[in-house]
C-alpha positions in Angstrom: -38.1 -26.5 -21.5 -35.2 -25.1 -19.3 -33.8 -27.4 -16.7 -32.0 -25.6 -13.9 -28.8 -27.2 -12.7 -29.1 -28.5 -9.1 -26.7 -27.5 -6.4 -23.5 -29.5 -6.4 -24.4 -31.1 -9.7 -21.1 -31.8 -11.5 -19.4 -29.9 -12.8 -19.4 -27.4 -10.0 -19.5 -23.7 -11.1 -19.6 -20.2 -9.6 -22.3 -20.7 -7.0 -20.6 -23.7 -5.4 -17.3 -21.8 -5.5 -18.8 -18.7 -3.9 -20.4 -20.9 -1.2 -17.1 -22.7 -0.5 -15.2 -19.4 -0.3 -17.8 -17.9 2.1 -17.6 -21.0 4.3 -13.8 -20.8 4.3 -13.8 -17.1 5.4 -16.4 -17.8 8.1 -14.5 -20.8 9.3 -11.4 -18.7 9.4 -13.0 -16.1 11.6 -14.5 -18.8 13.8 -11.0 -20.3 14.3 -9.6 -16.8 15.0 -12.3 -16.2 17.7 -11.6 -19.6 19.2 -7.9 -18.8 19.3 -8.8 -15.6 21.3 -7.5 -13.3 18.5 -4.0 -14.8 18.3 -2.8 -14.6 14.7 -0.8 -17.0 12.5 2.8 -17.5 13.7 4.6 -17.8 10.4 8.0 -19.5 10.8 11.2 -17.8 10.0 14.0 -18.8 7.6 14.7 -21.6 6.7 11.6 -23.2 8.1 9.3 -21.0 6.1 11.2 -21.8 2.9 10.9 -25.5 3.6 7.1 -25.2 4.3 6.6 -23.3 1.1 8.6 -25.7 -1.0 6.7 -28.7 0.4 3.4 -26.9 -0.2 4.3 -26.2 -3.8 5.5 -29.8 -4.3 2.2 -31.2 -2.9 0.0 -28.8 -5.1 1.9 -29.5 -8.3 2.0 -33.3 -7.6 -1.7 -33.4 -7.1 -2.3 -31.3 -10.2 -0.2 -33.6 -12.4 -1.3 -36.9 -10.9 -5.0 -36.1 -10.5 -5.5 -33.9 -13.5 -8.6 -35.7 -14.6 -10.3 -35.8 -11.2 -13.5 -33.7 -11.2 -12.9 -32.3 -7.7 -9.3 -31.3 -8.5 -10.5 -29.8 -11.8 -13.0 -27.6 -9.9 -10.5 -26.7 -7.2 -8.0 -25.5 -9.9 -10.7 -23.8 -12.0 -11.5 -20.2 -12.8 -14.7 -19.9 -10.8 -13.1 -20.8 -7.5 -10.0 -18.7 -8.4 -12.2 -15.6 -9.0 -14.1 -16.2 -5.8 -11.0 -16.6 -3.7 -9.3 -13.5 -5.1 -12.4 -11.6 -4.4 -12.3 -12.8 -0.8 -8.6 -11.7 -0.6 -9.6 -8.2 -1.9 -12.5 -8.0 0.6 -10.2 -8.9 3.5 -7.6 -6.4 2.3 -10.3 -3.8 2.1 -11.0 -4.4 5.8 -7.3 -4.0 6.5 -7.3 -0.7 4.6 -10.3 0.7 6.5 -9.7 -0.6 10.0 -6.5 0.7 11.7 -4.0 -2.1 11.8 -2.6 -1.8 15.4 -2.9 -3.2 18.9 -6.2 -2.7 20.6 -7.8 -4.0 23.8 -7.5 -7.8 23.8 -11.1 -8.3 25.2 -12.7 -6.3 22.4 -14.6 -8.0 19.6 -12.4 -6.5 16.8 -9.3 -7.9 18.5 -10.9 -11.4 19.0 -11.6 -11.5 15.3 -8.2 -9.9 14.5 -9.8 -7.3 12.2 -7.1 -4.9 13.5 -4.4 -7.4 12.3 -6.1 -8.9 9.4 -3.0 -9.7 7.3 -1.7 -12.0 10.0 -5.1 -13.5 10.8 -6.3 -17.0 10.3 -9.0 -16.2 7.7 -6.6 -14.2 5.5 -3.9 -17.0 5.7 -6.5 -19.7 4.9 -7.9 -17.8 1.9 -4.4 -17.1 0.6 -3.4 -20.7 0.9 -6.5 -21.8 -0.9 -5.8 -19.3 -3.7 -2.2 -20.4 -4.0 -3.4 -24.0 -4.3 -5.9 -23.0 -7.0 -3.3 -21.0 -8.9 -0.7 -23.8 -8.5 -3.1 -26.4 -9.9 -4.0 -24.4 -13.0 -0.3 -23.7 -13.5 0.7 -27.3 -13.3 -1.7 -28.2 -16.1 0.0 -25.7 -18.4 3.5 -26.9 -17.4 2.9 -30.6 -18.0 2.9 -31.3 -20.9 4.8 -28.1 -21.9 3.7 -26.2 -25.0 5.2 -23.0 -26.3 1.8 -21.4 -26.7 1.4 -21.6 -22.9 4.5 -19.5 -22.2 2.5 -16.3 -21.7 0.1 -18.0 -19.3 3.0 -19.7 -17.4 5.0 -16.4 -17.1 2.1 -14.4 -15.8 0.6 -17.0 -13.4 4.0 -18.3 -12.1 5.1 -14.7 -11.5 1.9 -14.0 -9.6 2.3 -17.2 -7.6 5.9 -16.3 -6.7 5.0 -12.7 -5.7 2.1 -13.7 -3.5 3.7 -16.8 -1.9 7.1 -15.2 -1.2 5.5 -12.0 0.0 3.4 -13.9 2.5 5.9 -16.6 3.6 8.8 -14.2 3.7 7.2 -11.5 5.8 8.5 -12.8 9.1 12.1 -12.4 7.8 11.7 -8.7 7.1 13.7 -6.6 9.6 13.0 -3.0 10.5 15.7 -1.3 12.7 16.4 2.2 13.7 19.9 3.8 14.0 20.8 7.1 15.7 24.1 8.6 14.4 25.7 11.7 15.8 27.1 14.3 13.5 30.8 13.5 13.1 30.3 10.1 14.7 30.0 6.5 13.6 27.6 3.7 14.7 27.1 0.0 13.9 24.3 -0.5 16.5 20.6 -0.3 15.9 17.4 -1.3 17.7 13.9 -2.3 16.7 10.6 -0.6 17.5 9.5 -3.5 19.7 12.7 -3.7 21.7 15.3 -1.2 23.0 18.0 -3.9 22.9 20.7 -2.9 20.5 21.7 -5.1 17.7 25.1 -5.2 16.0 25.1 -4.7 12.3 27.5 -6.1 9.7 28.4 -2.5 8.7 28.8 0.9 10.3 27.5 4.4 9.3 29.4 7.6 9.7 27.4 10.9 9.6 29.4 13.7 8.0 26.7 16.3 8.4 22.9 16.8 8.6 21.1 19.5 6.6 17.5 20.6 6.7 15.7 23.0 4.3 12.7 24.9 5.6 9.8 26.8 4.1 9.6 30.5 5.0 8.4 31.2 8.6 4.8 32.1 9.4 3.1 34.9 11.3 0.9 34.0 14.3 -0.9 35.7 17.1 0.1 34.0 20.3 -1.8 33.9 23.6 0.8 33.7 26.4 -1.9 33.0 29.0 -3.2 29.9 27.2 0.2 29.1 25.8 -1.1 28.5 22.3 -1.4 30.2 19.0 -4.6 32.2 18.7 -5.1 32.7 15.0 -3.1 33.1 11.8 -2.9 36.7 10.7 -3.2 35.8 7.1 -5.6 33.1 5.8 -4.5 33.1 2.2 -0.8 33.6 2.6 1.1 33.0 5.8 4.6 32.6 4.5 6.8 35.5 5.5 8.6 37.4 2.7 9.2 41.1 1.9 6.0 42.9 1.1 3.5 40.4 2.5 0.5 41.9 4.3 -1.9 40.5 6.8 -4.7 41.9 9.1 -6.7 40.8 12.1 -9.5 42.8 13.8 -8.3 46.2 12.7 -4.6 45.5 13.1 -2.6 45.5 9.9 0.8 44.0 9.5 3.2 44.5 6.6 6.6 42.9 6.3 9.1 45.6 5.3 12.2 43.4 5.2 13.0 39.7 5.6 16.4 38.2 6.3 16.3 34.4 6.1 19.7 34.0 7.9 20.8 36.8 10.3 22.1 37.7 13.8 21.8 40.8 15.9 24.6 43.3 15.2 26.3 45.6 17.6 23.6 48.1 17.3 20.9 45.4 17.9 19.8 45.6 14.3 19.9 42.2 12.6 22.7 41.7 10.0 23.0 38.8 7.4 24.9 35.8 8.8 26.0 32.4 7.8 23.3 29.8 7.3 24.7 27.5 10.0 24.3 30.2 12.7 21.8 32.7 11.4 18.0 32.6 12.1 15.1 34.3 10.3 14.4 38.0 11.0 11.5 40.1 9.6 11.0 43.8 10.0 7.3 44.5 10.3 5.1 47.6 10.4 2.0 47.3 12.6 -0.8 49.7 12.0 -4.1 50.2 13.7 -6.8 52.9 13.7 -6.2 53.9 17.3 -2.4 54.2 17.2 0.5 55.3 15.1 2.3 52.7 13.0 5.0 50.7 14.8 8.1 49.3 13.2 9.7 46.3 14.9 11.8 43.2 14.3 10.5 39.7 14.7 12.7 36.6 14.9 11.8 32.9 14.9 14.7 32.2 17.3 16.8 29.1 17.7 17.9 26.7 20.4 20.7 29.2 21.1 18.6 32.4 20.9 15.2 33.5 22.2 12.7 34.6 19.5 11.7 38.2 19.1 8.0 39.0 19.5 5.9 42.2 19.5 3.2 42.8 22.1 -0.3 43.5 20.8 -2.4 44.2 23.8 -2.7 40.9 25.7 -1.4 38.9 22.7 2.0 38.6 21.0 2.8 38.8 17.3 5.3 36.0 16.7 7.1 34.5 13.8 7.3 30.7 13.9 10.0 28.7 12.2 9.2 27.3 8.8 8.1 23.8 8.4 10.6 21.3 7.1 10.9 21.2 3.3 13.6 18.6 2.9 16.2 17.0 5.2 19.2 14.8 4.3 22.2 13.2 5.7 25.7 12.9 4.2 26.8 9.5 5.3 29.5 6.9 4.6 28.6 3.2 5.2 31.4 0.7 5.7 30.9 -3.0 5.7 33.0 -5.7 7.4 35.2 -6.1 4.3 36.1 -2.5 4.2 34.0 -1.5 1.2 32.7 2.1 1.6 29.6 3.7 0.2 29.3 7.5 0.5 25.9 8.9 -0.4 23.3 11.5 0.5 20.4 10.0 2.4 17.0 11.6 1.7 13.4 10.6 2.4 12.3 7.9 -0.2 15.9 7.8 -1.6 17.5 4.8 0.2 21.0 3.3 -0.4 21.9 -0.4 -0.4 24.5 -1.7 2.1 25.3 -5.3 2.8 21.7 -6.5 1.9 20.1 -3.6 3.9 18.3 -0.5 2.6 19.0 2.7 4.6 16.4 5.4 4.7 16.5 8.9 6.0 13.8 8.8 8.8 14.1 11.7 11.3 16.3 14.0 13.3 16.2 16.1 16.5 12.9 17.9 15.8 13.4 20.2 18.8 16.7 21.5 17.4 15.4 21.6 13.8 18.0 22.5 11.3 20.6 22.6 14.1 20.1 18.9 14.8 23.3 17.2 15.7 22.2 13.7 14.9 20.2 11.8 12.3 17.8 8.9 12.7 18.1 6.3 9.9 15.7 3.4 9.3 17.3 0.1 8.1 15.2 -2.5 6.3 16.3 -6.0 5.3 14.1 -8.3 3.2 15.9 -11.4 2.1 12.9 -12.5 0.0 12.8 -9.3 -2.0 14.8 -10.7 -5.0 12.3 -13.5 -5.4 9.4 -11.0 -5.3 11.2 -8.9 -7.9 11.6 -12.0 -10.0 7.9 -12.6 -9.9 7.1 -9.1 -10.9 9.5 -9.3 -13.9 7.8 -12.6 -14.9 4.4 -10.8 -14.8 5.8 -8.0 -16.9 7.2 -10.4 -19.4 3.9 -12.2 -19.6 2.1 -9.0 -20.2 4.5 -7.9 -22.9 4.2 -11.3 -24.6 0.4 -11.0 -24.4 0.5 -7.6 -26.2 3.1 -8.8 -28.7 0.9 -11.8 -29.6 -2.1 -9.5 -30.0 -0.2 -7.3 -32.4 1.0 -10.2 -34.5 -2.5 -11.6 -34.7 -3.8 -8.2 -35.9 -1.1 -8.0 -38.5 -2.0 -11.5 -39.8 -5.7 -10.6 -40.1 -4.9 -7.4 -41.9 
Protein backbone atom coordinates (compact mmCIF):
# COMPACT_ATOMS: atom_id res chain seq x y z
CA UNK A 1 0.00 0.00 0.00
CA UNK A 2 1.44 3.36 -1.11
CA UNK A 3 0.93 6.23 1.33
CA UNK A 4 1.19 9.63 -0.34
CA UNK A 5 3.02 12.33 1.57
CA UNK A 6 0.75 15.12 2.72
CA UNK A 7 1.42 18.77 1.92
CA UNK A 8 3.86 20.41 4.36
CA UNK A 9 4.68 17.08 5.95
CA UNK A 10 8.27 17.18 7.16
CA UNK A 11 10.70 17.09 5.53
CA UNK A 12 9.52 19.56 2.90
CA UNK A 13 10.44 18.73 -0.69
CA UNK A 14 10.04 20.12 -4.21
CA UNK A 15 6.33 20.89 -4.20
CA UNK A 16 6.57 23.00 -1.03
CA UNK A 17 9.63 24.70 -2.49
CA UNK A 18 7.85 25.40 -5.79
CA UNK A 19 4.84 26.81 -3.93
CA UNK A 20 7.05 29.00 -1.75
CA UNK A 21 8.91 30.31 -4.81
CA UNK A 22 5.67 31.04 -6.69
CA UNK A 23 4.27 32.91 -3.67
CA UNK A 24 7.51 34.92 -3.38
CA UNK A 25 7.35 35.95 -7.05
CA UNK A 26 3.65 36.86 -6.86
CA UNK A 27 4.22 38.79 -3.63
CA UNK A 28 7.10 40.64 -5.28
CA UNK A 29 4.93 41.71 -8.21
CA UNK A 30 2.14 42.71 -5.79
CA UNK A 31 4.57 44.91 -3.85
CA UNK A 32 5.84 46.32 -7.14
CA UNK A 33 2.29 47.22 -8.17
CA UNK A 34 1.60 48.77 -4.77
CA UNK A 35 4.76 50.86 -5.17
CA UNK A 36 3.40 52.20 -8.51
CA UNK A 37 6.23 50.61 -10.49
CA UNK A 38 9.09 52.15 -8.54
CA UNK A 39 12.02 49.75 -8.42
CA UNK A 40 14.53 48.92 -5.73
CA UNK A 41 16.86 51.80 -4.87
CA UNK A 42 20.07 49.90 -4.13
CA UNK A 43 22.49 51.99 -2.04
CA UNK A 44 25.88 53.09 -3.31
CA UNK A 45 29.34 52.46 -1.85
CA UNK A 46 30.04 52.02 1.02
CA UNK A 47 26.45 51.45 2.18
CA UNK A 48 25.90 48.58 -0.29
CA UNK A 49 29.08 46.84 0.89
CA UNK A 50 27.97 47.15 4.53
CA UNK A 51 24.50 45.78 3.73
CA UNK A 52 26.00 42.85 1.82
CA UNK A 53 28.47 42.08 4.61
CA UNK A 54 25.68 42.13 7.25
CA UNK A 55 23.47 39.94 5.05
CA UNK A 56 26.27 37.40 4.61
CA UNK A 57 27.02 37.47 8.35
CA UNK A 58 23.37 36.78 9.25
CA UNK A 59 23.03 33.95 6.71
CA UNK A 60 26.23 32.20 7.75
CA UNK A 61 25.48 32.65 11.46
CA UNK A 62 22.00 31.14 11.05
CA UNK A 63 23.45 28.31 9.00
CA UNK A 64 26.04 27.42 11.61
CA UNK A 65 23.92 27.99 14.75
CA UNK A 66 20.69 26.40 13.47
CA UNK A 67 22.19 23.70 11.29
CA UNK A 68 19.90 21.00 12.70
CA UNK A 69 16.68 23.03 12.50
CA UNK A 70 14.29 21.41 9.99
CA UNK A 71 13.09 24.72 8.54
CA UNK A 72 16.65 25.98 8.08
CA UNK A 73 17.62 22.65 6.50
CA UNK A 74 14.80 23.01 3.98
CA UNK A 75 15.62 26.67 3.32
CA UNK A 76 19.22 25.77 2.48
CA UNK A 77 18.34 22.60 0.63
CA UNK A 78 18.59 21.63 -3.03
CA UNK A 79 14.81 21.63 -3.82
CA UNK A 80 14.34 25.29 -2.85
CA UNK A 81 17.62 26.26 -4.52
CA UNK A 82 16.55 24.73 -7.85
CA UNK A 83 13.12 26.39 -7.66
CA UNK A 84 14.62 29.80 -6.88
CA UNK A 85 17.21 29.61 -9.64
CA UNK A 86 14.41 28.60 -12.05
CA UNK A 87 12.49 31.71 -10.97
CA UNK A 88 15.57 33.86 -11.59
CA UNK A 89 15.90 32.32 -15.06
CA UNK A 90 12.21 32.99 -15.78
CA UNK A 91 12.45 36.64 -14.69
CA UNK A 92 15.64 37.03 -16.72
CA UNK A 93 13.80 35.60 -19.73
CA UNK A 94 11.17 38.31 -19.28
CA UNK A 95 13.99 40.86 -19.24
CA UNK A 96 15.36 39.40 -22.46
CA UNK A 97 12.01 39.45 -24.27
CA UNK A 98 10.50 42.72 -23.02
CA UNK A 99 12.49 45.86 -24.01
CA UNK A 100 14.15 47.23 -20.87
CA UNK A 101 13.50 50.94 -21.17
CA UNK A 102 11.25 53.73 -19.93
CA UNK A 103 7.57 53.44 -20.88
CA UNK A 104 4.39 55.25 -19.90
CA UNK A 105 4.11 55.26 -16.11
CA UNK A 106 0.37 54.56 -16.12
CA UNK A 107 0.67 51.41 -18.24
CA UNK A 108 0.37 47.94 -16.73
CA UNK A 109 3.87 46.81 -17.79
CA UNK A 110 5.36 49.85 -16.04
CA UNK A 111 3.34 49.28 -12.85
CA UNK A 112 4.71 45.73 -12.65
CA UNK A 113 8.19 46.91 -13.83
CA UNK A 114 8.48 44.24 -16.54
CA UNK A 115 10.30 46.91 -18.56
CA UNK A 116 12.89 47.23 -15.76
CA UNK A 117 12.78 43.72 -14.39
CA UNK A 118 16.37 43.61 -13.13
CA UNK A 119 15.75 46.49 -10.72
CA UNK A 120 12.26 45.30 -9.74
CA UNK A 121 11.09 44.06 -6.34
CA UNK A 122 10.31 40.47 -7.46
CA UNK A 123 13.76 40.03 -9.01
CA UNK A 124 15.51 41.46 -5.94
CA UNK A 125 13.41 39.31 -3.60
CA UNK A 126 14.10 36.07 -5.48
CA UNK A 127 17.83 36.85 -5.73
CA UNK A 128 18.06 37.54 -1.99
CA UNK A 129 16.25 34.29 -1.21
CA UNK A 130 18.58 32.37 -3.51
CA UNK A 131 21.67 34.01 -1.96
CA UNK A 132 20.35 32.98 1.46
CA UNK A 133 19.77 29.43 0.22
CA UNK A 134 23.24 29.24 -1.32
CA UNK A 135 24.86 30.81 1.74
CA UNK A 136 23.24 28.31 4.11
CA UNK A 137 24.39 25.29 2.08
CA UNK A 138 27.87 26.82 1.84
CA UNK A 139 28.09 27.37 5.61
CA UNK A 140 27.43 23.68 6.23
CA UNK A 141 30.44 22.73 4.08
CA UNK A 142 32.68 25.37 5.64
CA UNK A 143 32.06 24.40 9.27
CA UNK A 144 33.49 21.94 10.04
CA UNK A 145 36.01 22.28 7.23
CA UNK A 146 36.96 19.14 5.31
CA UNK A 147 39.37 18.89 2.39
CA UNK A 148 36.90 16.80 0.36
CA UNK A 149 34.56 19.81 0.37
CA UNK A 150 37.04 22.15 -1.35
CA UNK A 151 35.52 21.66 -4.83
CA UNK A 152 32.01 22.37 -3.52
CA UNK A 153 33.22 25.42 -1.56
CA UNK A 154 35.14 26.90 -4.51
CA UNK A 155 32.25 26.53 -6.95
CA UNK A 156 29.43 27.67 -4.67
CA UNK A 157 31.40 30.44 -2.95
CA UNK A 158 32.45 31.74 -6.38
CA UNK A 159 28.86 31.66 -7.56
CA UNK A 160 27.75 33.51 -4.41
CA UNK A 161 30.41 36.20 -4.88
CA UNK A 162 29.62 36.70 -8.59
CA UNK A 163 25.88 37.01 -8.05
CA UNK A 164 25.98 39.11 -4.87
CA UNK A 165 28.71 41.51 -6.02
CA UNK A 166 27.12 41.83 -9.46
CA UNK A 167 23.74 42.77 -7.93
CA UNK A 168 24.89 44.89 -4.98
CA UNK A 169 27.66 46.58 -6.96
CA UNK A 170 25.52 47.58 -9.97
CA UNK A 171 24.69 51.08 -8.58
CA UNK A 172 28.41 51.90 -8.49
CA UNK A 173 28.93 51.25 -12.21
CA UNK A 174 29.54 54.50 -14.07
CA UNK A 175 29.00 55.02 -17.79
CA UNK A 176 30.31 58.32 -19.15
CA UNK A 177 30.83 59.74 -22.62
CA UNK A 178 33.75 61.91 -23.70
CA UNK A 179 34.12 63.92 -26.91
CA UNK A 180 37.72 64.62 -27.94
CA UNK A 181 38.70 66.80 -30.90
CA UNK A 182 41.52 65.67 -33.17
CA UNK A 183 44.71 67.26 -31.90
CA UNK A 184 42.96 68.20 -28.66
CA UNK A 185 42.84 66.97 -25.08
CA UNK A 186 39.93 66.56 -22.65
CA UNK A 187 39.43 65.51 -19.02
CA UNK A 188 35.66 66.13 -18.97
CA UNK A 189 32.84 63.66 -19.63
CA UNK A 190 29.08 63.47 -19.13
CA UNK A 191 26.53 60.73 -18.52
CA UNK A 192 23.62 59.75 -20.73
CA UNK A 193 21.16 60.92 -18.08
CA UNK A 194 22.73 64.34 -17.52
CA UNK A 195 24.53 66.89 -19.66
CA UNK A 196 26.48 68.13 -16.62
CA UNK A 197 30.17 67.58 -17.25
CA UNK A 198 32.24 65.60 -14.75
CA UNK A 199 35.95 66.02 -14.22
CA UNK A 200 37.98 62.82 -14.52
CA UNK A 201 41.24 61.86 -12.79
CA UNK A 202 42.92 61.62 -16.20
CA UNK A 203 42.90 63.30 -19.60
CA UNK A 204 42.71 61.91 -23.14
CA UNK A 205 44.59 63.38 -26.10
CA UNK A 206 43.39 62.41 -29.60
CA UNK A 207 46.28 62.20 -32.08
CA UNK A 208 44.08 61.21 -35.03
CA UNK A 209 40.90 59.38 -35.97
CA UNK A 210 40.74 56.90 -38.86
CA UNK A 211 37.85 55.06 -40.44
CA UNK A 212 37.88 52.24 -42.97
CA UNK A 213 34.91 51.79 -45.29
CA UNK A 214 33.55 49.04 -47.46
CA UNK A 215 33.40 49.87 -51.19
CA UNK A 216 30.57 52.26 -52.13
CA UNK A 217 27.23 51.12 -53.57
CA UNK A 218 25.16 51.98 -56.65
CA UNK A 219 21.64 53.28 -56.13
CA UNK A 220 18.80 54.77 -58.12
CA UNK A 221 17.76 57.99 -56.44
CA UNK A 222 14.41 59.76 -56.73
CA UNK A 223 15.10 63.52 -56.30
CA UNK A 224 11.36 64.30 -56.02
CA UNK A 225 10.76 61.92 -53.10
CA UNK A 226 14.30 62.51 -51.81
CA UNK A 227 14.93 58.81 -51.20
CA UNK A 228 16.72 55.87 -52.82
CA UNK A 229 14.40 54.01 -55.18
CA UNK A 230 16.06 50.66 -55.61
CA UNK A 231 19.46 49.05 -55.64
CA UNK A 232 20.68 48.36 -59.15
CA UNK A 233 22.18 45.05 -58.16
CA UNK A 234 20.53 42.67 -55.73
CA UNK A 235 23.30 40.13 -55.52
CA UNK A 236 26.33 42.43 -55.49
CA UNK A 237 26.10 46.15 -54.85
CA UNK A 238 29.69 46.85 -53.87
CA UNK A 239 31.40 48.94 -56.52
CA UNK A 240 34.60 47.66 -58.09
CA UNK A 241 36.02 47.46 -61.60
CA UNK A 242 34.02 45.11 -63.80
CA UNK A 243 30.87 44.90 -61.67
CA UNK A 244 27.60 44.91 -63.65
CA UNK A 245 24.01 45.68 -62.70
CA UNK A 246 20.72 46.21 -64.49
CA UNK A 247 17.30 47.71 -63.82
CA UNK A 248 14.27 47.75 -66.14
CA UNK A 249 16.30 47.50 -69.34
CA UNK A 250 19.08 49.81 -68.16
CA UNK A 251 22.48 48.11 -67.79
CA UNK A 252 25.38 49.58 -65.85
CA UNK A 253 28.99 48.41 -65.98
CA UNK A 254 31.81 49.84 -63.88
CA UNK A 255 34.73 50.44 -66.25
CA UNK A 256 37.12 51.89 -63.66
CA UNK A 257 37.15 52.51 -59.93
CA UNK A 258 39.38 54.88 -57.98
CA UNK A 259 38.91 54.53 -54.19
CA UNK A 260 40.73 57.82 -53.51
CA UNK A 261 40.79 60.48 -56.22
CA UNK A 262 40.14 64.16 -56.97
CA UNK A 263 39.14 65.91 -60.22
CA UNK A 264 42.20 66.87 -62.29
CA UNK A 265 42.69 69.99 -64.39
CA UNK A 266 40.84 68.39 -67.29
CA UNK A 267 37.98 67.36 -64.99
CA UNK A 268 38.96 63.68 -65.14
CA UNK A 269 39.54 62.17 -61.68
CA UNK A 270 43.13 61.45 -60.73
CA UNK A 271 44.42 59.33 -57.81
CA UNK A 272 44.89 61.36 -54.63
CA UNK A 273 45.93 60.95 -51.01
CA UNK A 274 43.54 59.02 -48.79
CA UNK A 275 43.01 61.95 -46.44
CA UNK A 276 41.62 64.16 -49.23
CA UNK A 277 40.47 61.79 -51.98
CA UNK A 278 36.97 60.41 -52.48
CA UNK A 279 35.65 57.40 -54.40
CA UNK A 280 35.16 57.76 -58.18
CA UNK A 281 33.76 55.18 -60.59
CA UNK A 282 33.61 55.37 -64.38
CA UNK A 283 30.43 53.64 -65.54
CA UNK A 284 28.95 52.70 -68.91
CA UNK A 285 25.17 52.98 -69.08
CA UNK A 286 23.42 51.03 -71.84
CA UNK A 287 19.79 50.73 -72.86
CA UNK A 288 17.86 49.40 -75.85
CA UNK A 289 16.67 52.88 -76.92
CA UNK A 290 19.92 54.83 -76.65
CA UNK A 291 23.62 54.60 -77.34
CA UNK A 292 25.90 53.69 -74.43
CA UNK A 293 26.96 56.58 -72.20
CA UNK A 294 30.25 56.74 -70.27
CA UNK A 295 30.21 58.93 -67.16
CA UNK A 296 31.96 59.41 -63.83
CA UNK A 297 30.20 58.88 -60.51
CA UNK A 298 31.47 60.11 -57.15
CA UNK A 299 30.33 59.49 -53.60
CA UNK A 300 31.32 63.03 -52.66
CA UNK A 301 32.52 64.33 -49.31
CA UNK A 302 31.73 67.17 -46.89
CA UNK A 303 33.99 69.35 -49.07
CA UNK A 304 32.81 68.19 -52.50
CA UNK A 305 29.40 67.50 -54.02
CA UNK A 306 28.80 63.98 -55.36
CA UNK A 307 28.71 63.23 -59.09
CA UNK A 308 25.45 61.69 -60.38
CA UNK A 309 24.12 60.64 -63.78
CA UNK A 310 20.51 61.48 -64.82
CA UNK A 311 18.38 58.51 -65.93
CA UNK A 312 15.10 60.04 -66.97
CA UNK A 313 13.41 61.34 -63.82
CA UNK A 314 15.86 59.42 -61.63
CA UNK A 315 19.54 59.74 -60.80
CA UNK A 316 22.20 57.05 -60.75
CA UNK A 317 24.28 57.74 -57.65
CA UNK A 318 27.11 56.12 -55.77
CA UNK A 319 26.70 56.22 -51.99
CA UNK A 320 29.70 56.12 -49.62
CA UNK A 321 30.63 52.72 -48.26
CA UNK A 322 29.40 51.67 -44.84
CA UNK A 323 31.93 51.81 -41.98
CA UNK A 324 34.13 48.73 -41.75
CA UNK A 325 36.28 49.73 -38.78
CA UNK A 326 37.10 52.95 -36.97
CA UNK A 327 39.75 53.69 -34.40
CA UNK A 328 41.34 56.48 -32.40
CA UNK A 329 45.02 56.95 -31.67
CA UNK A 330 44.97 58.35 -28.12
CA UNK A 331 47.25 59.10 -25.21
CA UNK A 332 45.72 58.97 -21.73
CA UNK A 333 47.51 60.78 -18.90
CA UNK A 334 46.60 60.37 -15.23
CA UNK A 335 47.11 62.85 -12.36
CA UNK A 336 50.51 61.38 -11.54
CA UNK A 337 51.77 61.92 -15.07
CA UNK A 338 51.67 58.29 -16.20
CA UNK A 339 50.88 58.06 -19.91
CA UNK A 340 49.22 55.29 -21.90
CA UNK A 341 49.30 55.51 -25.70
CA UNK A 342 47.06 53.05 -27.53
CA UNK A 343 44.76 52.52 -30.47
CA UNK A 344 41.13 52.52 -29.36
CA UNK A 345 38.85 50.22 -31.35
CA UNK A 346 35.36 48.87 -30.85
CA UNK A 347 35.47 46.03 -28.27
CA UNK A 348 39.18 46.70 -27.64
CA UNK A 349 39.27 48.97 -24.58
CA UNK A 350 42.25 50.25 -22.59
CA UNK A 351 42.53 50.57 -18.79
CA UNK A 352 43.28 53.98 -17.30
CA UNK A 353 43.09 54.84 -13.59
CA UNK A 354 40.42 52.22 -12.89
CA UNK A 355 38.37 53.12 -15.98
CA UNK A 356 37.90 51.23 -19.23
CA UNK A 357 37.94 53.38 -22.36
CA UNK A 358 35.98 52.16 -25.40
CA UNK A 359 35.79 53.53 -28.94
CA UNK A 360 32.12 54.47 -29.25
CA UNK A 361 31.38 56.80 -32.17
CA UNK A 362 32.46 59.79 -34.26
CA UNK A 363 31.03 62.52 -36.48
CA UNK A 364 28.80 60.29 -38.62
CA UNK A 365 27.95 63.13 -41.02
CA UNK A 366 31.62 63.75 -41.81
CA UNK A 367 32.42 60.03 -41.98
CA UNK A 368 36.11 59.31 -42.37
CA UNK A 369 36.76 63.06 -42.31
CA UNK A 370 35.51 63.22 -38.74
CA UNK A 371 37.50 65.68 -36.64
CA UNK A 372 36.51 64.24 -33.30
CA UNK A 373 36.04 60.91 -31.57
CA UNK A 374 33.43 59.86 -29.01
CA UNK A 375 34.78 57.61 -26.28
CA UNK A 376 32.77 55.65 -23.72
CA UNK A 377 34.24 55.40 -20.22
CA UNK A 378 33.15 52.61 -17.85
CA UNK A 379 34.12 52.22 -14.20
CA UNK A 380 33.05 49.20 -12.14
CA UNK A 381 34.84 49.08 -8.75
CA UNK A 382 33.22 45.72 -7.96
CA UNK A 383 34.61 44.05 -11.07
CA UNK A 384 37.71 42.56 -9.35
CA UNK A 385 35.42 40.78 -6.86
CA UNK A 386 33.28 39.44 -9.72
CA UNK A 387 36.43 38.20 -11.51
CA UNK A 388 37.54 36.53 -8.27
CA UNK A 389 34.23 34.68 -8.15
CA UNK A 390 34.61 33.51 -11.74
CA UNK A 391 38.16 32.26 -11.06
CA UNK A 392 36.86 30.34 -8.05
CA UNK A 393 34.14 28.74 -10.20
CA UNK A 394 36.74 27.78 -12.80
CA UNK A 395 38.99 26.33 -10.11
CA UNK A 396 36.07 24.32 -8.72
CA UNK A 397 35.27 22.95 -12.16
CA UNK A 398 38.91 22.02 -12.80
CA UNK A 399 39.08 20.26 -9.45
CA UNK A 400 35.85 18.41 -10.27
CA UNK A 401 37.30 17.08 -13.55
CA UNK A 402 40.62 16.26 -11.89
CA UNK A 403 38.90 14.22 -9.18
CA UNK A 404 36.89 12.43 -11.85
CA UNK A 405 40.07 11.51 -13.73
CA UNK A 406 41.76 10.27 -10.56
CA UNK A 407 38.75 8.12 -9.64
CA UNK A 408 38.74 6.62 -13.15
CA UNK A 409 42.43 5.78 -12.86
CA UNK A 410 41.87 4.09 -9.49
CA UNK A 411 39.02 1.95 -10.87
CA UNK A 412 41.06 0.92 -13.89
